[in-house]
N, C-alpha and C positions, 0 to 999 in steps of 0.2 A: 479764932480769929479767921474772918473771911476773907475770901479769894474770889476776885471778879477773873472770868475765863471770855478773853473776847474772842468771839467765836462767830463773826456775823458776817466774814469779807466774801467777796464774790469769789475771788480765785481767779483773777482774770489771766494772770501772767503766768499762772501753772497750768491751764488750759492744754490740752485736751484729759488732764487728770480730774478736772473739776466741773465737766460738762452735766454730769448726770449726780454731782455729790458735793458738799460744801467742803471746802478746802480740811477742816480739822477733822473730818471722816476719811480723808485717806489713808488707805490701809498701808501701815509702816512695821514692818517683821509682823504682816497678817494681824494688827491692831490698829484703829484710828489713831492719828498721830495726837490728838487730844487724850487720847487714855492715858498717853504715855506723861503727858501734863498732871492726870490728876495723880496716878502714881506717883510722880515727885513731889507733890502738895502733901500725900497722904502721910510720905517718908517725913514729912518736916510738921506733920501733925494738923494740920489743915483740911478739916472735911465740910467745912460748911463753905458749898460752892454756889455762886450766882455766876450763870451762862447768860452772855449776852448774845443773842443772836439777832441774824436779819436775813440772810441768804438761805434758801431750804431748810426753814428753821424745824419741819417737822422731822427730816431726817434724822437729828440731831436727838430731838426730845424722844423720838421712837426706839433709838438706840439704849439711849442713856437712864431713860425713864426718869424715877425718882433719884436717882443716883444709891438706892441702898446693895442693889447687883452689885455695885462697886466698892463698897463700904462707906459711901458719900452721903451728903444730904446736899440736892442739886434743886435751887431756885433759876426759872426761868424767867429771860426778860427780853422782849421782842419789839424795840422801839418802832414808832409806826412809819419812819424814813431815818434815812442814814443821816446822824448826826454827828459823825467822826466821831473819835476815839475816845475824846473826852464828854463829848455831847451824851454818846451810849451810856455809858456808867453814870452821868448826870440823871438818865432815864431809871437807875436804879438806884437812886438815891435813898428811897424809903426803908431798903434795906441793909443800909450799910449807916450804922449809928455807931460805929467802932472804928478801930483802926483795920486797915484790910491791904491786900496786897492784888494786883492787876498782874497777868500773864497772859502771851497771846496763846491762842489754842493751837497754832501750826508752827510751832517753835520745837526743836528738839536740844535738850539742856540736860547736863546734870549738875547745875550750879546748886551750891548749898544754901539754899534760902533762909535756913535758921539764921545764917551769918547775915543776911542783908537784914532781917529783922530784929535781929540783936544791935546792929551796927545805928539802924535807926532811931532805935528806944535809946540807946547811949549819947547820939548827937541831941536829941530833943528834936526831930527834924518833922516838919510839916508834911516834907516829901522825901524821897530816896528813890533816887534812878539809879540801876544795878548796870555797872559801867563793865569793860572789859576789853581787850585788845585784839586788835585784827589786821589784817595786811592790807586789808583794800577797805579804806573807812567810807569811800565816796557814797555808795548808796544808804549811810546810816545817818543819825546825828551825831557829830562830835562833841565832845563834852572835856572840859578843861577843870579840875578843883582844885584848891589849894593845900596845903600840906593838914588841914583838920578835916579834909573832904567836903568842903564847903564847894559848890559850884561856882565857878567866876565865869566862866563863857561858855557859849550854847550855841553850835550851828545844824540845821536840818540839812543834811545831804548836800555838803558842800563841794566845789571842784576844786580840782587838785591846788590851785593858785589860792584857796582858802583854807585849806586843811592845815590844823594846828596842833592836830594831837590825831595819834592811831586809838584813843579812847572814844568808845561808842558806845550809844545809847542802846542797851539790850531789849526795849519794852517790858523790862521787869520792875513794878514801881511798887513801893510800900508807903501808904497814904495816910493821912489822918482825916477823918469825916470833913473837917470844916474847909477843905481845901474845894469839896464840892460846891461850896459857896461862890467860889470865882467862876462857876462855869452858868450863866443864864439858862433856865429851863427849854427846850425846845428850840433850841439852836445850834448850829452845829459848831462844832469846837475839837481843837485838836491839843493832846498834849504837849507835844514837841512844836509844836507851830505857834500855841495860842497859850495856854494854861504855866508852861515851866518858864517861858521867854517872860509871862507876866509876874510871875511868881520872882525871876531873878530882876526885875526892872525894880519891883516893891522891896528889894532885900530879905524876901521872906525865908524862912529855913529851909532853903532846898540843898540837899545832898548829894554825894554821888559817891556808892560803894564799888570797889574793884573786884572782882571775883575773876579767878581764871577758872578752868574747865571746859567741857566739851558745850558749845553754844552755837548753834545753825539755825537761820530764820530758813525755812524752806518756801521760799518764795518763787520757785520758779522749777521747771522739769528737771534743770542740770543739778541744783539743788538737793531737788527730794533724790535721785539717784544716788549722788553722792553723800547723802545721808545714810542710804541704805547700806554702801560699800564702809562707810566710817563703822557701820555697827557690825557688819559681818567681820571686821577688821579689828574689831574690839577697841576701837578709839573712844565709844562712850558703850557703857552697859547700860540695856533695859531690860523691860521684864518681856519675858516671852513664853506666851501659852503652852507652846509644844514641848513636850517633855524632853530633856538632854537624856541620849544614850549613856549606859555606864562606861562601854569602852570608849565610844568618842563624844567627850562632852561638849563639841561644837558641831555636833549633829543632831538636831531637834526634829522628833517625829512627832506628828498629831496621833490619833485614835485612828486606827485602821488603815495605815499606810502601809504599801505595799512597794518595797527598794527588789529590782529584780536579782541585783548580786548582794546574797542575802549579809555578806561580810561589810558591806558599806566602803569597798576600797575603791568605790568608782565617784564615792562623794569625797571632795577636798575640801577643806577650809571651813568654812563656818556654813553650815547649810540647813534650811530649814522648811520640814514640810508639812503642809496643813493637812487636817482631819482628810480621810478617806483620798489621798492623792497615790497614783500609783506611776512609779518610775520603773519602766519596763526594760527588759535587756540589757545591753551596754551602754546606756543612757550614762552622759557623765556629768555631774555637777560640782561647778565649785565657787564658794561666796555666793551662793544663789538661796533666794527666799521663794517659794512655791505657795500659795494660797491652798484651799479647800477644794476639793473633787478636781483635781487637775488629773491630766494624763500626757506622761512623757513617754514618747514611744522610743522603741532600739535606735540606739545609734545617734541620740541627739547627744549635742554639747552645748554647754548653758554655763558662761561665767559672769558673772557682778550683775544676775539679770534678775528681773523682779517681775513675779507671775502672781497676779491678782488671782479671785477664784475662778473655779469652771475654764480652765483653760485646756484646750487639745494642741498639741506638737506630736506631727506625723512624724515618720522616722527621718533620721537623717536631719536633722533643723540646726540650725548653729546660731546663738546668740550672745552676744556679749555686751554687756553694759547698757542694756536697754529694757522698758517696762512694756510689759502687757495688761490692760486694764481685762475687766471680768469678760468671760463667755468670747473669748478670743479664738478663732480657730486657726490655726497655720501648716498649710499642706507641707507635705513630703520635700524634704532638701530646701527648706527654705532657710535665707541669710539674712539674720537681721543684726545689724552694726552698731556702735556705740552711741550712746544718747538716744538714740530712737523709742519715742513713745507710738504704741497702738491703742486706740481707744476701744471704748466699747461696744462687746457684740462685731468686733471687725472678723472677714475672713478673708485669708490669703492663701491662695492658690500655688498649689506645687511648684516649686524651684523660682518662686518669687526671690526679689533681692532688695531690702530695704536699704538705702544708705544711708552714709552717719549721719545722724542729728535731724531725720525726719520725722515729725510729727504726724498721725492719722487719726483722724477725725471719727467718732464712734460711728458703727454702721455702716461702714465703708465695704466695698469689695474689690479686692487687687486679684487680677486673674493671675493665672497661672505663667508665670517664667515672664511677669514684668519686673522690670529695674524701678524703682521708685527712688527719685531724686531730688523730690521737694515735698514740702509737705502737701498732704492729702486734705482739704478742710472744707471746700466745695465739691458739688457733685458727688456720686454715689458710687465710681469706682474709678480704676484704675487702670487700664487696660496695657497689655504685654506689648502691643505692639499700637504704632501711631496711627499706621497708613490702613485704609481700607483699599487697598488696590493702589492709585495714583492721588487718594484723597487722604488729606486729615480733617474729622469731622468732629465738632465737638460743641457743648453747649457754649454758648458767646459769654463772654465775659467770667463762665464758670470754671468750666474744662478748658477752653480756649480764652486762656490771658491775654495783655499785652505782654506780660514777662514769658510766656510760654511762646508766644509769637517770636519775638525775638530770639531767643535761643532755636528755635525752631528755624529763623530766615541764616542764623551763623552756621547752623550744623548744614545747611543746604550750599550755604555759600563755601563752606569748607570741602563740597565734594566738585564745586568746579574750578577751572582753573584760574589763577589769577589775572584781573584785569580783564577778562572775560564781559561780555554782556548778558544780559537776561532782560525777558521782555516781563512787566506787571501790569496787572488790571484787576478790576471790581465792578461789581455790580452799584447798584445806585442803593443800597444800604448802609446807613452809618456805621452800623457795626464794623461792616467789611472795609471801610476804610480806614479805621481805629486799630485792627488788625494788621492789615495790611501796613500800615507804616510803622508799625512796631517792628513787623518783618523785616522790612527792608532797613531797618538799621541795623539789622543784625546780621545782613545780608550785607551790607557796606562794610563791616567790622572784619569781613572776611576777605576783602579788597575786590569785590564783586561789584560791576557798574548795573546801573539800573536803568532801563527805558521805561519811563511811567508813563502808560498811555492812560492810566484814570479809568474812568466811566467807559468801558467799552464790552461790545458782547462778545461774547466768548469765540465764536466764528471767526471774527476778525483779528482775534489774538492769534490763533490757530493760523489763520489764513499766513499771516506776516513772518510766522517761526516757519512756514512752508519755503519763506525766500530765501535769506540770508543774514547774515549780522549778528546772531543770538545762539547762546549754548542752551538755552530751555527758556520756560516761562512759566509763570504761575497767577493762578486768578483767584479772586477771594468773592465769596457768595455768600448769601443766605441758602442753608439747605434745603433743598426742593423738598425734602422728605421732612423737616422740624423747622418752622421758623423760627425757633429759639436757636438754633444751631449755627453754626457758619461753616462752610465748606472752603477748603483751600486744597487747592486742585494743582499739581504737577505735570509739565511738558517738558518734552524733550524737543532738541533741536528742530524736528521736523513738525511740530503741533501735535505727536502723539503722548497719549498720556504715559507719564513713563513708567520704565519696568517694574516686575518688583524688587529686581536684584541694586536697581539704583534708589527703589525706597526704601528699600534695607539699610544701603549704605549712608543714606541720611540719618535715618532711627539710630545706626549703630553710633554716628561720632554725636547724636543728640544725648544718648543716655550715658555716652563715656563722658560727654562733655569735655571732648577733645577738639575743640574749634580751633580754624587757624585764625588767629589776630594778626593782621597784618601791622607792621610798622607806623606810629603815629601819624608819620608823613604820606601813607601809601591807602586811606579807606579807600574805596568805592565809591563813585559822583553818579547823581541822580539826572539824567535829562528828558527832557521829554520828546515824543516823535509826532510833530504837529500834521504830517502828509500821512499819516497810517490809513485813514478812509480811501485815499488815492489808488495805494496799493489794490486794495480789493474792489473799490467799483470799478478799476479797468478788467480786472481778471471775470468780474461778476458779469458784465455786461457782454464780454466776448463769448461767454461760457453759453448765452441763451440765444435763440432765434428770436432777435429783435424784429427781423421784417415782418413775421409771421405774427408775433404780439401787436405788432403795431398797425398792423391791418384789421386783426380781430377787434383792436380796443377792447378788451372785457373792461367789465367793473365788479370790483373785487373790495370786500370790507375785510378789514386788519385790526386787529386789537393789539396794540404795541404794548402792553402792561406798564406803562411809563418806563420803559426799560432803553438802553443807549441805543435802541435797534430802531425809535424814533428818529433819532438823527439821520437815518442812512436809508431804511428799506423804503418810505414811501418817495424819496426822490429816484431812486432804482427803479422801482416798478414806473412812476411816472417819465423816465429816461427810455422804458419797453413800451413807451403809449397805452398804457393801463389808465382806466380810472381808478382813484383809490380813495375811499371813504376809510379816513383814520380814525380810529378808536382809542382814548389812553395814550395819544402820541407822546404828551409832553411830558418830558425828561425831567423827573423832581427826583431829588437826595428824600430819602424816605428813613424814619425812624425803625418801622416794622416789617415792611414789604407787604406782599399780598396774603391773607391768609386763604385756605383752602375754601370757606363760604364764600368770599369776594369773588374767588377765581372763579366758583358754580354760576354764580349771579352774573359774571360777566360773558361767562358761554351762553346763559341764556338770552341776555340781552343782544348779543352778537348773533344769535340765531334767529332773533327777532327781526332785526335790522336788515339782515340775508335776503330775508323775505318780502319785506317791506320794501326794499330799495331793488327788487328783482335783479340784485347781483348773481355772477356766475358762480363765486363759492367766497366762502368765508376763511379767516384764520387767525389762529389766537398763538401768540408765540410766549413761550416760557419766558421769564425775567432775563436768565443770561442767553436767552439763542440760541439755544438748541434743540428745544423740545416744541414741539408745534402739535396743534390742536385743526383738525380739519371740517368744515361745515359746508353740507351741500348745499345747492342752490333751493332744495324744499325746507331749509333750517336744521337739516338733522346733524346732530353732531356725532362724527364717526367716533367709535371707540379706538383705541392704539392698534388694537389687532384689523378693526376694519379699515383703518390709513393706511396701514402696511400692505394688507391685500389689494386696495385700491391703488395707492401710487406704483405697486409692484406690477397691476394689471394694464397700469397707462404705460408703463415703459417696455412691456411687451408687447403693446399693440404698438406702440411707436418706434421702437429700435428694431426690433426682430433677430437680434443678434447679441452675441454680449453674456455676461451673466451677472445672478444677483448673489450677494453676500448676505447670510442670515444666520442667526443665532439656532441653535440645535432646537429648542423649543418653539421655532417656526411654526405656524401652521401649515400643514402637509398641501393644504389648500393652496396656497402663494406656488408650492414647488409644481404642482399640477398645471396652473397656469404657465409657470415659464415653461416647464415643458413641451405643452401645448403650442409655444409659440416660439420653439426652437432657441429658447436662453438654457443655460447650466445656471445650476444651484450649488453654489459651496456652503458647505455647514461650520461653522466654526463655534468658539465659546462664546458665551453671553457678554461677558466685559467687555467694555468700551474699546479697551486696547486690539483686544483680537480681532475685534469688527472690522477697527479702522486699517488695521496690519492686513486683513483680508482684502480690503477696497483697495488698498494699493498696486493689487494686479492688475493685469491689463486686462483690457475690455469688461472692467466692471461696471453695469451700468446703474447700480444701486446696493448700497448697504443701508441695513435696519436695524434697529435695537427694537425692543417689543415694548417700548414706554415712549413713543412718539418722537425718537429721533431717527434723523435719515441723513445719510451722506451721499451725495453724486459728485462721484468721483472726476468727472471730465470737467467739475471747477475745482472741487477739491476733497481729500478724502476723508476728511474730518466733517464732524456731527455738525449742520448749518442750519439752521430752521429759516435764516433770512433767504438761502438760495433755494430751499425746498419749496419755499412760497412761490418764487420765481420760475421753478420747475415744472411745478404742478400745473400753476396758469399756462406754462407753454404746451404740457401735454397734453393738457386738456383743449387748445388749440390745434394742435398738429393730428389730434385724434378725433376731431370736432364730436366729441362725446362731453355730455355734463357729469358731475360729479357725482349727482344722484344715479346716474344710466350706470356708471361704473361699478358701483357699491351695488345696486341690485343685482347686476350681471354676475357677482362674484360668485363661485362656488359657494354653496351654503353647507358646512359643515360645522360640527359643534366642537366649541374649545372650551376647557374646563382648565381653573389654575386654582390650587388650592395650596395655604403654606400649613404647615405643622409643626409645634416649639420641639425642637430636638435638643440636648445638649451639647458640647462641644464633643465631651468624651465618647458620646453613643455615636457622630457621625460615621465615624471609620466605621463601626459595626455593621450601623444600617446599609452603608454602600456594599459590604462584604456579603450580608446578605442578601441584597438586592443583585449582585452577582450570580450568587449560587442560584437564586431562584429562577435567573433567568437563563442558564445553561442550554436547556433545549430549546431557546426562542434566537430570532433573528433579534440582535441586540447590537446598538451603539454604543460605545464607551468616551467618544469624543467629551462630552461634558456633563457628568452624571453618567446613569444608567437609561437607555432607553431603549424601550422593546416592541418589536410589531407585533398585534395581535390582531384576530380577526375583526374586520371592520373598523379596526382605528390603531394609534399607539398610547403609550404610557409613558412618562420619564419621572425618575426619581433624582431630584439634583439636590446637593447640599448646597446652603447659603454660604458664598464666602464670606461674609464678615459679621453674619448674625446667628444666634444660636437657633436656626429655623432649615426644616427640611420643603423643597418645593416638590408638590406632586402636578403633574401636568398630563393630560389627555386630550385627544382628539379624536372625534369618530364621525360618519355619516349622518347619524341621527343624537339627537339630544340624550336619549335614554339610553343608548350605548356609550357615550361620552360618559353619561353620570355613575353609570355600573364601573367603567374603567377606573374612574376617580374613587369610589367608595372602595372597591376591590384593592388598590394599592395602599388606601388610606388603612382600611385592615389588617392589611400586611405589616406596615411599617409600624403601626402602634405595636401587634403582635410581637414584631421583632425587637421593640424599643423594651418592652416586660420582658422578653429573654435574655436581653443583654444586661439589664440591671438584676435578675435574679442571678446571673453567670458571675 
């Protein structure tokens, strides 16, 4: 007698186990599921097998070959397309010229198949369906038979209102070859939906044979883990390749297995260890199956766990009721809860926590300390922290999804007083709107009200926050560093980026999902703030010398980048008497925003127009209204460092008192300018919050970052490119200088910046080495380690959010600056090697 094994399914419901292999090949007790079916068939004398393949057929063919290694003879049939369960068997009709049995390749059962075959023969049936009773028949075909076993009623996957029995179709059939005549060749047909109902309608001899025993359809990951548990609890017996030990028959060890505790006293229940696996120290395993070439370090605790081949667990891991696929690396102290599945070749960092039922797709990286609460399917990694400073950044619709955004909104709202108000704004990118809307839903659920100012320049939002009425604000924008990513920026009641403590508070609630859910009658409301620009306009005009500007009536060219600034800035400059030539001023909602190439072309165009029109200066605004590029009257586009030096020079010449707030790596040349003009310089950390806090101090004339962001505290201490445009023009008018003159008159010092890759684990060691290396030197430790050297300085600064170390150097000439940079580059590379060796 022949048997047909159905092995062509895609296994969609059981992903991620089936991402890299067909479902019948999933290991169950270190053997493919289908091998257990072949063992069952052999026990009942069936060795002529026809395997129906479709999805990843070569994986199955390569493993089973012609079947001789497993004591059977295998014929493979691979239909050209998905013909359904019956249509696929029809494709193998030429091999089925006698009575045959059909069984799925992804079942686990110990049914007495001989009993079904005997029943079939005795009844003279054309088709016999093997039946069994289950508690939940909804996901199967329900069947009723008469006293003779003849099927009288048949219904595929009924609802509870339709259920008429707990007896179901197990997918195991015995058929006479003439049944195949009912199936048209090359057409899609299903046994349960088409063939059997047709036989019932035609009153053909269709019988059902009720069997008892173990039967499980391994259709999803829960069923897979449950089948493993059932085997370890001896509810079903299967062949196990690993040899049982004499003293402990439930302990099965493969070849070259090493168990740290030789008496096996730390292994409890049924434990299977594949070839060449090591269980070290005091690791405890209970009812667990481990594949080949695995290492389980000291202190690990595993219960009801399934590990495939080449899995490495570092010390102190705890895994319960979870499955880890091939080549998974798990760091020290990781906790993995019940129902979790970790896909192939995933790396999990130390102290990570994977919560119940999470599914991790293959090739993911989960950072150390991360708490994974939802399935990780898209993107490459799960971070241990959501925030980079005050920003949550991620790939749009991959890492930052609407679901994620709603939860983040609920977490943020839970940190704020109930019934309080926040400001919410965004840029002109559609993805920003999509994520903002989801975020607001979560916020309202926590009982927080929203003043939605929609598309707005970020400086306007921050300026409004400095007035009154809101406890915080949030802005959505396309990331300036990656057009495929979105930034969600959080601000406090004064418009300053939230502190790390506040960010941690939001993050803590997000990971614990400890959201404040208000009563159904108490959700927050959304209102608009139509006069948002009035607040800003009044302060803007008051802070500038309108009389001087109107008298000079300078001509300027401004590229507004299709941003919300186009609705505001040209009018403000016109009110001040400027002649404004606007570029890209039309505000338009965009799908993708401005690419770096488009921005570069826009700057070239802007440069040409400034020269052609004989304008005083040109300005290019970043999409969110914080960053600014300056173009002098000769069409020269100033670098961010040149712009910083030029604006500082103008401030020094015009004001002659007060102070400048600059980050530690800012050029010394700027400090020399300030000192010469009688101003003082305060150095702060490079992050935006530190600079803005510094700008709030008295008599600060200018605060600047190194990336084209400027704040003039006379108007507001937050970064504001709109005001920086007006202030630059005013300073040019007051000093009577052109921007080109200022640029050319600035001290010429060479400034260098280099980024070196550096893993998170090495950053601390690198800074220790730099501190030790700087003992004999004049050094500053405000942000990184900055040392004064003959003819210049050098700074080693670890990046806060990326695995990178910044090297910066400045000197009186280019050769010395290059020499300093190269010296410290070599030092850092050498320190990295030393740290890795240790």
